[in-house]
N, C-alpha and C positions, 0 to 999 in steps of 0.2 A: 504494500500500500504506500503510495507516494505521500511525502510530507507536504502539506500545503505551503505555498510561498507567503501567504498573508494570514496571520492569526491575530484577532483582536480581543480574545478573552480566553483566559486559562485559569486553572486551579493549581496551586503550588503548595507543597508541604515544605516548610522551612524549620530547621532545628539549629539552634545556637549551641556552641560548645559549652561543656560543663567546666566550672572552675576547678582548679587543682586543689587537693587537700593540703592543709598546712602540715608541717612536720613537728613532731614532738621529739626533741633530741637534746642530750646533755653533752657538753664539751668534755672531752677526755684527752689527757696527755700524761706523760710520765710524771709521777709524784703529784699529779692533780687529777684524780679519777673523776671528780665531779666539779667541773669548772664553771657550771652555770648553764642555763638553757641557750641553745644555739640553733633551734629549728627555724627554717626559713618559711616564708609564705608561699601558698600556692598561686599559680598564675591564673589570670582571668581567661575565661573561655572566649573563643572568637564569636563575633556577632555577624548576623546576616543583614546586609545593607542593600537597599534599592537605590540606584543612582541613574539619573537621566543621561542618556547618550543621544545628542542631537542627530547623530547619523542613523539611528535606528528608526524604522517605521512599522515594525511588526513585533509580536510576542512569540514568533515561531520557535525561538530557541527553547522555550519552556513547554512547547506543545507535547513533546514526547518525553523529555527528561523533566519530570514534574516534582523532583525532590532535591533539596539542597541542604547540606549539613556543614556547619563550621567546625573546625578542630577544637579539641578540648585544651584547657590550660594544663600545664605540667605541675605535678606535686612539688612542694618544697623539699629541701634536703638539709641535712646537718651542715654545720659550719656556716650558718647564716646564708645559705644558698637559696634564693627565691626561684620558684618554678617559672618557666617561660610562659608568656601569654600565648593563647591560641590566636592564629591569624584571622582577621575578619575576612569574609568573602563578600565581594561586591557584585551584585547582579545588575547588569545594564538593561534599562527599559526605555521605550520611546517616550518622548514628551507627550503629556496628555494621559498618562496611565493613572487610573483610579484603582486604589487598593482597598478592599473590604475584608473583614474577618468572615471566613466561610461559615462559622457556626452562629455567630450573633448577627451577622449582616451589618455590623458597625463600620462606618467609614473610618479607615485608618489613615490614608494619605491621598492627596491629589497632587501628582507630580507634574507641575508645569513650570517651565523655566529651565534653561540649560544647566544650571548648577543645583537643581533640586535633588535632595536625597533624604532618605529616612531609614532609621534603624528599625527593621521590621521584626527582628528577634534578637534580644540582647543576650550576650554571653553571661554565664554565671560568674559571680564573684569568686575569687580565690579565697580559701580559708587562711586565717592567720596562723603562723607557727607559734610555738611556745615562747620564742624569744620576744615576739611582739606582744604577747599576753603578760609578760613579766612586769610587775610593779614593785613598789617598796614593800607592800604587804604580801605580795605573791611573788616571791623571788625566783622560784623554780617550778613553774607549772608543769605538771606531768601529762599534759594533754595539748591538743591543737584543735582548731576549728576545721570542719569539713568544708570543701568547696560546694557552692550552690549549683544546681542544675541549670542549664541554659534554657531559654524560652523555646517552646515548640508550638507551632500553630499552623493552621491551614488557611491560606489566603486566596482570594480571587482577584485577579488583575484584569481590568477592562480598559481597552484603549479607546479614547475619544480624541479624534484628530483635532489639533489646535489650529484653527483657521479663522480669519476675519470674516470671510464671505463663503457661504455654502451654496453650491449650484444644485438645484433639485428639479426633477421632472421625469417624464416617462422615458423608458428605454428608447434609444435612437433619436432623442430630441435634439442632440447636438451638444451636450454638455462637455464631452471630451474634446470635441472640435473647438469649442469656445475657450476652454482652458489652455489648449495648445496655441490658439491665436493670440491670447492676451498675455501669455507667459512663456517661459522656456520649457515648461513641462511637456513631455512627449508621451501621452497615454496612448493605449491601443485604440485605434479608430477603425470601424468597419461598418458595413451597411446591413447589419443584422442586430436584433435586440440582445440586451445583456452582454454587450461587448466588454463593459467595465465590470470587473469582478472584485476590484479592491478600490478604496478611495485613492484619488490622485490629488497631489498638492502642488500648486504653482505659486510663484512669487510675481506680483504685478506691481509696476511702477506707474503712477499717474501724477504728473507734476512732481511735487516734493514729498508725496506720500507713497510709502511702500507697504504693501499688505499681502496677505496670503489668501488664496482661493482654493477651496476643496471641491473636487468633482465627486459627488456621492453617487454610487451605483443606482441605476434606474429604479424608480418606484412604480408600482401598479396598484390598482384598486385592491384593497385587502392586504396591503403590505404590512400594516400594523398588526394584523392577525396571523402573519406568517406566510403570506403568498409571495411568490417570486423571491428575489434576492434582497430587495430593499429593506426588509424588516431587520436584517442583520446589521444594517449600516445607518439606520435612523439615528443612533446614538452619536454619530459623527457630526451631526448638524447642531447639537446642543450647545456647543461653545461658540458658534458663529455670531458675529455682531449683526449680521443681516443675511437674508436668504434671497436668492435670485431664482425665480421661476423661469426655466428655459422651456418654451413652448414651441412645438413643431408646427410650422405653418404649412407644411407640405406633406402631411401624413396621408396615406391612402387607406388606412385601416377603417373599415366600416364602423359607424356608430360613434366616431370620435370627432370632436371639434375643439378649438382652442379654449372656449369658455368652460366646457365640461371637463377638459383636462385639468384646468386650473382648480376647479371646484373639487375634483377627486384628490389631487395632491394636497390641497388644503385640508381636506377631510382626514387624510392619513396623518398629516402633521398634528392636527388637533387630537386625533386618537392616541398618538404617541405621547403628547402632552409636553408642557414646559416651554413652548415656543411662541406663545401669543405675543410676547413683548418684542419680538424681533422685527425690525423693519423689513418690508418686502419690496423688491423690484421685479418687474415682469419684462423678460426679454423675448420678443417675438422673433424666433430664429428662422432662417432659410428664406429671407425676403429676396434673395437673389434669384429664386425660382419664380417665374411669372405668376403661377397660381398662389404661391406663398405671399407675394407682395399684395395681391388683390385681397387675400384673406386677412392680412394684417390691417389693411385699410378698413375692412368691414368690422372687425372686432375691436379695434383700438378705442373707438369712442365709448363702447359699452364698458370696457375695462377701466378707462379713466373715470367714467361716471361712477363706477363702483369704488373709487378712491385709490386706484393703483397708479403707480408711476410706470409708464410703458415705454419701452425702447425697441423699435424695430431694428433688427440687426441681421448680419450675415457673417457667421464664423468663417465661411469660405472666402468671401470677397473683402471682408473687413468693414463693411458698411455699418455705421452706427456704433462701432466698438469703442471709439474714443469717448463719446457721450456716456456710454454705459460704465466704462471704467472710472471716469471722473465722478459719476454719481455714487459708485461703490466707495471711492476714496473719501467723498464727503461724509458718508455714513461712518466709515471707520474713524475718520478724524474726530467726529463728534463723540463717538463712543470712547475714544481714548481720552478726550478732554473731560468727559463726565465720569469716567471710571478709570482713573490713572492706575496703571500697574495691575489691573485685574482682567483676567480672561473671562468672556461671557460664560455664564453658567458655572463658573468655578466656585465651589464652596470655600468659605474661610475657616481654616482649622486652627484651633488654639490648643497647643499641647498641654497635657496635664502638668501640674507643678511637680518639679523633681526634688524639691526641698520642703521640709516641714518646719524649718526654723521659725518662720513667721506664721505658721498655720494655727488657726484657732480650733481645729478639729482634734478630738482626743486621739491618742496614739493607739488605743485599743478599745474594744467594746466587750462587755460580758453580759450574757443572758442565759436564763435557765431554759433548758431544752427538754426536760423530762425527768423521770425517776429511773434510777439505776437499781442494781441488785442491792447495793449497800447504802444507798442514799440518793440524793438529788444528782442530776447531771447538768453541767454548765459548759457553755462554749465561749471561748475567747477568740476574737478575730482582731487582726491588726497587722500591718506590714512588718513592724519590728518584731513582735513576738513570734510570728510565723517564720520569719527569716532566721531568727535565733534558733528555733527548733530544728530547722533544716541544717543548720551548721553544727549541730551537737552530735557527738559520738556517744550514743547511749550505752555502749559497752564499757565506757570509762566513767566510773563513779565520780571522779574529780570533775570531769566535764559536765556531768549532770548537776553537780553542786554549783558549778559556775553558772549554768543556765538558770538555776533557781535564784541565784543572787541577782542576775540580770532582770528576771521577771519581777522580782520583788522591788527592785530599784525603781521601776516605772509605775509601781502601785497596783499590780494585778492582785496580789494577796489581800491588800487592804480593801480593794473593791469587792472581791468575793465575800469577805467578811461582812461588809456593809449590806450586801444583798441577802445575807442569811446562810451562806455556805458554811458547812461544818466539816470537821475532820472526817475523812473517809469518802466524801463526795467525789464523784468522777468529774474531772476537768479536762475538756478536749480543747486543744489549741490548733486551729486551722479549720479547713473545710472538709471535703470528702475524705482526704487522706490524713485526718487529724491524728495527732499523738495524744493519747489519753493518760492522765496522771491521777493518782489518788491525792486528794487535797490534804496536805499536812502542814497547817500553819505553824510558823516559827520553828520548823524543823529544818536544819541545814543538811541537804543531801551530802553524803560522803563524810559527815562529821565523825562517824564512828570509826573511820580508818585514818583520818587526818587530824592532827592537832590544830592546824590552821589551814582552811581550805585553800588550795592552790599552791601549797608548798610541797616539795618533794622530801619525804621523810628520810630518804637515803642520805641527804645531806646531814641530817641530825645524827644518824647512826654511824656515819663515817667519821664524824669530827673527832670522837675520842681516839679512834685508831690512828688517825692522821697525827693527832697531837702526841700520842705515845711514840710514834715513829720519829717525829721531829725531836722529841726529848732524847730518844736513844741516839739519834744522829749527833745531837749537840754534846751528849755525854761522851760519845766516842771521840769527837774532835777535841774535847777538853783533855781526855786521857792521853790522846796522841800528842797534844801540845806539851803536856806535863812530861811525858816520856822523852820528848826531844830536848826539853830544857834540862832534864837530869843528865842526859847523854852529853850535852854541851859542858856541863859543869865538870864532868869527868875529864 
């Protein structure tokens, strides 16, 4: 099966890299078996980034290869060696690509502009090593933090051609010939319907105004309901500042006439929706044909009486094209004046805040979710506590104790007590994959094995032995010095 040359909508699975785990290590050397923590931090996982490439006009690269994964960050090592960061992967997309979340349908990004880019899946943070966790009160942590998993999501990418003017009309109305006549675009032109299978884009210069014109594949009646090819491309006129109806004045198809052609196309545009505010121009094409010129004279008055600006033209001979292009330029100029820096139909996205420093929202929420076997059940949600849980190695009692300290520090235990929680109640932190604890207020996890949470007891047990060895060494050197002095006296 051949791969199509033009693809304007795809579904893509993206997975960012996981962060590397931090390292729990103690420095060792001769006569200094426990020289303090020296575990390095884990590296950040690679992110998946979408970036506009002005040279691209299709999403075909992602049509068959629909999965992208960034590399993981490397774990930290002893000797204060931090793990390497995973490399970001950059996916090039055409200008005008709209990105939505496949599950929620939420708009994620609208990539217009040659320098537009968005991090579509963020790499996981690397875990801190025990050297970074050491403090004056916790001199030798015997644990490190785990790296976080990278984001994974399924996205839909939809291309909407970014153009100032959109040419619409029936198949074989002369849209491709018109765009070829007023720009350097060279679309396929033939005397049979549905010649244009992909949108064509041309750059037009009228006086001091330069603008782009899109030739949209031909529409027919019922296109908005899936008939013909036009229903796949109606999205490409949504960004245009104005629409130009190209009407065939020399059609030989029975039952068609210029006025009904215009009404049918307008009906399809209305059914598609979102285009009522776009100015319209009407180009009566093929007036170089005798019958076409006569037909243009007949219908022009009725169309102008209906409020349309009408331009008899010939894409073949060039008749009327100057007046039409300058009329397009006037509309584009006015649009740019009233909407500076904004593409028509482009939504304005405001990214969510990335810092809570000045936020008035609480760092966590607590609510009762039911009765458990031994008491009530509570759920804690919040970005910080859920992240801390993901970073914790639950096989290490000291790490669990450190997590308890962190949770208590932001007031989770106090809030649970305020709401009536009692010892033994189940407390779930997180959503579907929540970690469940038994509520034990004022009990420090790991206290039964550590005199002071976060300190390595090996330092305490080794100090007497080290001191005794140093005393023996000092006594040996004193005896040796005394023996040398006695020998000199002799």
